[in-house]
C-alpha positions as CSV (number, residue, x, y, z in Angstrom):
1,M,-38.1,63.1,-6.0
2,R,-41.5,63.0,-6.7
3,L,-40.4,65.6,-9.6
4,F,-42.5,64.0,-12.5
5,A,-46.6,63.9,-11.8
6,L,-48.0,62.1,-15.0
7,L,-50.1,64.1,-17.3
8,F,-49.7,63.7,-21.3
9,A,-50.1,67.3,-23.0
10,V,-49.4,67.5,-26.3
11,A,-46.2,70.0,-26.7
12,A,-46.0,69.5,-30.8
13,C,-46.7,66.9,-33.0
14,T,-45.2,67.6,-36.4
15,T,-42.9,65.5,-38.4
16,E,-39.9,67.7,-39.2
17,H,-38.5,67.6,-43.1
18,D,-35.0,66.9,-43.4
19,P,-33.7,68.4,-46.7
20,D,-30.9,65.9,-47.0
21,L,-33.2,62.9,-47.3
22,T,-35.7,63.6,-49.1
23,P,-37.0,66.4,-52.0
24,P,-39.2,68.7,-50.6
25,L,-43.1,68.4,-51.4
26,D,-44.9,70.6,-53.9
27,P,-47.1,72.7,-51.9
28,P,-50.5,70.8,-51.4
29,S,-52.8,71.3,-54.9
30,V,-56.6,71.5,-52.9
31,P,-59.3,70.2,-55.1
32,D,-62.7,72.2,-54.7
33,E,-64.7,68.8,-54.6
34,H,-63.3,65.4,-52.9
35,P,-61.5,63.0,-55.2
36,V,-63.3,60.2,-56.9
37,A,-60.8,57.7,-56.5
38,L,-57.2,57.5,-54.9
39,Q,-53.9,56.9,-56.1
40,G,-53.0,54.7,-53.2
41,P,-52.4,53.5,-50.8
42,L,-51.3,57.0,-49.5
43,A,-49.6,57.0,-46.4
44,V,-48.2,59.8,-44.0
45,H,-45.8,59.8,-41.2
46,D,-47.2,61.2,-37.6
47,H,-45.2,61.9,-34.7
48,L,-47.4,61.9,-31.3
49,V,-44.9,63.8,-29.0
50,L,-46.1,63.4,-25.7
51,A,-44.9,65.2,-22.5
52,L,-45.7,64.0,-19.0
53,D,-47.2,66.2,-16.6
54,D,-49.9,64.6,-13.9
55,L,-52.2,62.3,-15.5
56,V,-51.4,59.7,-13.0
57,A,-52.6,60.2,-9.7
58,D,-49.9,58.4,-8.1
59,P,-46.6,58.4,-10.2
60,Q,-45.3,56.1,-7.7
61,A,-46.8,53.3,-8.9
62,L,-45.3,53.3,-12.0
63,T,-42.3,52.0,-10.0
64,Q,-43.8,50.6,-6.8
65,Y,-41.4,47.9,-6.2
66,L,-38.3,50.7,-6.5
67,H,-40.5,53.2,-4.6
68,D,-40.9,50.2,-1.8
69,Y,-37.2,49.4,-2.1
70,A,-36.0,53.1,-1.7
71,N,-38.3,53.4,1.4
72,A,-38.1,50.2,3.4
73,P,-35.6,47.4,1.8
74,G,-36.1,44.9,4.9
75,A,-39.8,44.6,3.9
76,T,-39.7,44.9,0.4
77,M,-36.8,42.4,0.0
78,L,-38.5,39.6,2.1
79,A,-42.0,40.4,0.7
80,A,-40.1,40.1,-3.0
81,A,-37.9,36.6,-1.9
82,D,-41.2,35.5,-0.5
83,A,-43.0,36.4,-4.1
84,A,-40.5,34.5,-6.0
85,H,-40.8,31.6,-3.9
86,V,-36.7,31.8,-3.0
87,P,-36.4,28.2,-1.3
88,A,-33.6,29.7,1.0
89,L,-36.2,31.9,2.8
90,A,-38.8,28.9,3.8
91,T,-35.4,27.2,5.1
92,L,-34.2,30.2,7.2
93,R,-37.7,30.7,8.6
94,A,-37.2,26.8,9.8
95,Q,-33.9,27.9,11.6
96,L,-34.7,31.0,13.3
97,S,-37.3,31.7,16.6
98,P,-40.8,33.8,15.9
99,G,-38.7,36.1,17.5
100,L,-35.6,36.4,15.5
101,Q,-38.2,36.3,12.2
102,T,-40.1,39.4,13.8
103,S,-36.6,41.4,13.8
104,L,-35.2,40.3,10.5
105,P,-37.1,43.2,8.3
106,G,-35.4,46.0,10.6
107,W,-32.0,43.8,10.4
108,F,-32.1,43.7,6.8
109,D,-33.0,47.8,6.6
110,E,-30.1,48.4,8.8
111,S,-27.6,46.4,6.2
112,V,-28.9,48.3,3.2
113,T,-26.9,51.8,3.4
114,A,-28.5,55.1,2.8
115,L,-26.3,55.8,-0.3
116,S,-27.8,52.5,-1.7
117,R,-31.4,53.4,-1.1
118,L,-30.6,57.1,-2.8
119,G,-29.5,55.0,-5.7
120,V,-32.6,53.1,-5.9
121,A,-34.4,55.9,-5.5
122,G,-32.9,57.6,-8.8
123,L,-33.4,54.5,-10.7
124,E,-37.3,54.9,-9.9
125,T,-36.9,58.8,-10.9
126,G,-34.8,57.6,-14.1
127,V,-38.0,55.6,-15.1
128,A,-40.1,58.5,-14.8
129,H,-38.1,61.1,-16.0
130,A,-37.8,59.0,-19.2
131,L,-41.5,59.0,-19.9
132,K,-41.9,63.0,-19.2
133,K,-41.4,63.8,-22.8
134,F,-41.5,61.1,-25.4
135,D,-42.4,60.4,-29.3
136,L,-44.4,58.0,-30.6
137,V,-43.9,57.4,-34.1
138,G,-47.0,56.3,-36.4
139,E,-48.3,56.0,-39.6
140,L,-51.6,56.3,-41.4
141,R,-52.3,54.7,-44.5
142,V,-55.2,55.3,-47.0
143,D,-56.2,52.6,-49.4
144,G,-56.2,53.3,-53.1
145,G,-59.2,52.8,-55.0
146,D,-62.8,54.3,-54.5
147,A,-63.0,57.4,-52.5
148,D,-66.4,56.9,-51.6
149,N,-65.6,54.4,-48.9
150,P,-61.9,54.6,-48.2
151,H,-60.2,52.2,-45.8
152,V,-58.2,53.8,-43.6
153,Q,-55.5,51.8,-41.1
154,H,-53.6,53.9,-38.2
155,A,-50.4,51.9,-36.8
156,V,-47.8,53.0,-34.3
157,T,-44.8,51.8,-34.9
158,S,-42.0,52.8,-32.3
159,I,-41.5,54.7,-29.5
160,D,-38.4,57.5,-28.5
161,F,-37.2,58.4,-25.6
162,T,-34.3,61.0,-26.9
163,P,-36.4,64.0,-26.1
164,M,-35.9,63.4,-22.5
165,G,-31.7,62.3,-22.6
166,Y,-32.7,58.8,-23.3
167,P,-31.2,57.9,-27.0
168,Q,-33.2,54.9,-27.1
169,T,-35.9,54.1,-29.9
170,F,-38.1,50.6,-29.8
171,D,-39.7,49.0,-32.4
172,L,-43.0,47.9,-30.8
173,V,-44.1,45.0,-30.5
174,A,-47.9,43.9,-29.4
175,G,-47.8,42.5,-26.0
176,D,-50.8,41.7,-23.9
177,D,-53.3,44.3,-23.9
178,E,-51.7,46.4,-26.4
179,T,-53.2,47.5,-29.5
180,L,-50.5,49.1,-31.9
181,T,-52.9,48.7,-35.3
182,A,-56.4,49.8,-35.6
183,E,-59.1,49.9,-39.1
184,T,-61.2,52.7,-39.4
185,D,-63.5,54.5,-41.9
186,G,-63.1,57.6,-43.6
187,S,-65.6,59.9,-45.3
188,F,-64.8,62.9,-47.6
189,S,-65.5,66.8,-47.3
190,G,-64.4,68.3,-50.0
191,S,-60.6,67.7,-50.0
192,S,-60.4,66.9,-46.2
193,L,-60.7,63.0,-45.2
194,S,-62.6,62.4,-41.7
195,M,-61.3,59.3,-39.9
196,S,-63.8,57.8,-37.2
197,E,-62.8,57.2,-33.7
198,H,-60.6,54.2,-32.8
199,T,-58.0,53.0,-30.2
200,L,-54.4,52.2,-29.4
201,V,-52.9,51.0,-26.4
202,V,-48.9,51.5,-25.8
203,D,-46.9,49.9,-22.9
204,A,-45.2,52.9,-22.6
205,G,-44.3,52.4,-19.5
206,G,-42.3,49.6,-20.0
207,Y,-40.2,50.7,-22.9
208,A,-39.6,54.1,-20.4
209,W,-37.9,50.7,-18.3
210,D,-36.1,49.8,-21.0
211,A,-35.1,52.7,-22.1
212,V,-33.3,53.2,-18.5
213,D,-32.0,49.7,-18.3
214,A,-30.5,50.4,-21.8
215,Q,-28.4,53.5,-20.4
216,I,-26.9,51.6,-17.9
217,A,-26.0,48.5,-19.8
218,D,-22.2,49.0,-19.1
219,R,-23.5,48.4,-15.1
220,G,-25.6,45.6,-16.2
221,G,-28.9,47.1,-16.6
222,I,-31.1,47.9,-13.8
223,R,-30.7,44.5,-12.7
224,G,-27.1,44.8,-12.4
225,M,-27.1,48.3,-10.8
226,L,-29.6,46.9,-8.3
227,S,-27.2,44.0,-7.2
228,D,-24.2,46.7,-6.8
229,L,-26.2,49.1,-5.0
230,T,-27.5,46.6,-2.2
231,M,-24.8,44.7,-2.3
232,C,-26.0,41.1,-0.9
233,N,-23.0,39.8,0.3
234,L,-22.3,42.6,3.1
235,V,-26.3,42.5,3.5
236,A,-25.7,38.8,4.5
237,L,-22.5,39.3,6.6
238,S,-24.6,42.2,8.8
239,V,-27.8,40.3,9.2
240,A,-26.3,37.0,10.1
241,T,-24.5,39.1,13.4
242,K,-27.3,40.4,14.4
243,C,-29.0,38.9,18.0
244,N,-31.5,39.2,20.2
245,G,-30.0,38.3,23.8
246,N,-28.2,35.1,23.4
247,E,-30.1,34.1,20.0
248,C,-28.2,34.8,17.1
249,V,-29.4,34.8,13.4
250,G,-26.4,33.0,11.9
251,H,-26.8,31.4,8.1
252,A,-25.0,34.2,6.4
253,D,-25.1,31.7,3.1
254,L,-29.1,31.8,3.4
255,I,-29.3,35.4,4.0
256,Q,-27.2,35.9,1.0
257,A,-29.3,33.5,-1.2
258,I,-32.5,35.3,-0.1
259,C,-31.4,39.0,-0.8
260,E,-30.2,38.0,-4.3
261,G,-33.5,36.1,-5.0
262,A,-34.8,39.4,-4.1
263,V,-32.9,41.7,-6.4
264,N,-34.0,39.4,-8.7
265,E,-37.7,39.5,-8.3
266,I,-37.8,43.4,-7.8
267,A,-35.9,43.7,-11.0
268,D,-38.2,41.2,-13.0
269,G,-41.4,42.9,-11.1
270,G,-40.9,46.1,-11.1
271,R,-40.3,45.7,-15.4
272,E,-43.9,44.1,-15.0
273,Q,-45.1,46.9,-12.7
274,A,-44.1,49.8,-15.4
275,A,-45.6,47.9,-18.3
276,A,-49.0,47.6,-16.4
277,L,-49.3,51.5,-16.7
278,K,-50.7,51.0,-20.6
279,L,-50.7,54.7,-22.3
280,K,-54.3,54.5,-23.9
281,L,-55.2,57.2,-26.9
282,V,-58.9,57.3,-28.2
283,L,-58.4,59.0,-31.4
284,A,-60.9,60.5,-34.4
285,G,-59.0,63.0,-36.8
286,T,-59.2,64.6,-40.5
287,V,-56.1,64.9,-42.8
288,G,-56.1,66.7,-46.3
289,V,-55.8,64.9,-49.5
290,D,-53.1,66.4,-52.5
291,D,-54.3,66.3,-56.0
292,Q,-51.3,67.5,-57.7
293,N,-52.8,66.9,-61.4
294,R,-56.3,68.5,-60.5
295,D,-57.9,65.3,-61.8
296,Q,-59.7,64.1,-59.0
297,I,-57.4,61.4,-58.1
298,G,-55.8,62.1,-54.9
299,D,-52.0,61.3,-54.7
300,G,-51.1,62.4,-50.9
301,L,-52.0,63.6,-47.6
302,F,-50.8,66.3,-45.7
303,A,-51.9,68.7,-43.0
304,G,-53.6,65.9,-40.4
305,T,-55.1,66.7,-37.1
306,W,-56.2,63.8,-34.2
307,N,-58.4,65.3,-32.0
308,A,-57.6,62.5,-29.1
309,T,-58.4,61.9,-25.3
310,V,-55.1,60.1,-23.5
311,S,-55.0,58.1,-20.1
312,V,-52.4,55.8,-18.3
313,G,-53.6,53.0,-16.3
314,E,-56.7,53.7,-14.7
315,N,-56.3,57.4,-14.4
316,A,-59.1,59.8,-15.6
317,P,-58.3,60.8,-19.5
318,A,-57.1,63.8,-20.8
319,P,-58.1,65.6,-24.3
320,M,-55.1,66.3,-26.0
321,T,-54.8,67.6,-30.1
322,F,-51.8,66.2,-32.2
323,R,-51.4,67.7,-35.8
324,F,-48.6,66.4,-38.5
325,D,-47.5,67.3,-41.8
326,S,-45.4,64.7,-43.7
327,N,-46.3,62.7,-46.9
328,V,-44.3,59.7,-47.1
329,G,-46.3,58.3,-50.0
330,D,-45.5,54.3,-50.8
């Protein structure tokens, strides 16, 4: 199950040209000197194809709630219900002796079948699998005007999980602690525009959760599948019959409410845990500036390279190189 230790290594970072959609670009005409002006704004798409390996030292941290539930469902469900302040839990505790309360986690464990645990572990694996390889789609834009002090903007706009068989693409919307657009300075050396270091931060883990959620939408997404796998009505009937001597649990209605509240908390909290592992890219790079008319006015971008360090959460960063060549103009 631990198939997916996490390291982002670049597989191939080029944008493929589709001849059915756009006419082919003329080969770049490289000027001997840097342009004196830019016919802009100029823009180029970059696809950052990231492959998962072992950048994250502890992969289960991506979906800790799911991991814990698959391995210790009783303790995890009661902790989740407690975290969600499910009223039925406090009511049940008030009705049970300390001895019965101590035995509850084990009785919950016995009531969640091995097949159910295996299904939850499959959800955990699915989120890690979605992140094994994915595509960050972005755009590099250079303002028109004076080429001596070019203004550069680099943005990531969408994330695509199709490479690992999840045909889900999400438009990126900046949340807490995310940076999807960075402004940076540029300087010329001949026809090559160098771009200074800048940082982008993306909630890749949260979007991977969403990709799996969308993939099983016909089962109610991750929340619905967790509910189906847990079968809270059967858990409640089983736990309610457990006894220590002549003292029995009972209260099947409270146990079912606890179970259902725990499932909701695991679904909500699991998404939050996945989202907490932010993907951070620190990039600097170069891009060629085209001059088709040989008039020292740059009119296109081509053949870019990003040199980057990539990290996930608090894990150590790794060096990466991304290459792109897709002039989109404006």
